[in-house]
N, C-alpha and C positions, 0 to 999 in steps of 0.2 A: 428526406429524413422524416420519420413519423413523430407524432406528438409524444409518444411514449419515451422517446430518446431526446426530446427537445432540450434537456439540460446539458447535453454533451455538445461540444464543438466538433466540427468536422475534423477528422484525422487525429483524434485523441487515441492514445494507446492505453488500454485498461489492463490491469493485472489483478488477479484474484489470489489472495494468499493461500498457501497450503504448507504449513510448517512441517507436515509429515514428510515432505520432500527435502527437508533441510536437517542439519545436525544441531537441533536446538534453537532456542530463541535468538541467541546472538548471531548464528549463521543466517537465520531468516532476516534479521535486520540488516546484516551486511549485504545480502542478496537484494533486498529492497532498495538499499542505498545505491547499489549498482544499477538496478532497473531505472531508478529516477535519473541517474546520470546518463543512462542510455536512451532516455526519451519517454519513459512511461509518464503519463500525465494524470492518471487516475489509478488509485489503489483501493481495492475493496478488501477490507479486513474481514475475513470469513473463517473463523476458527470456532465452529459450533461446539466442539467438545471441551472448550476451556471454561472454567468458572468465570463469573462476571468480573471479579477482582483482577484476574490474570489478563482478561481481555482489555480491561481498562489500562492496566500497566503497559501492555503491548501497544495499545492505541496511543498512549501518551508518547511512547518512544518513537512510534511511527510518525506522529505529528512533528516531533523534533526534526526528523529526517526531512519531512516535506517542507517545513519552514526553511531549512537550510537550502533545499533545492530551489525554492521560490526566490531566495535571495540571490541565487546565481543565474537566474534567467532574466 
């Protein structure tokens, strides 16, 4: 493992968001919840076209999902 990726543990599964592949924000959050349940350990929220306020709203909702996932592991 190189120093560049030293923050990751071995065998982590990373997902990068793309809400363009989903039917709206609710569908994205549902899919992310499913990904967490399926073993994803890292989610990169990458929605370059959203205004800052919408990204923050989405990030807060995602954090709620990740907290729930942490409680079940």
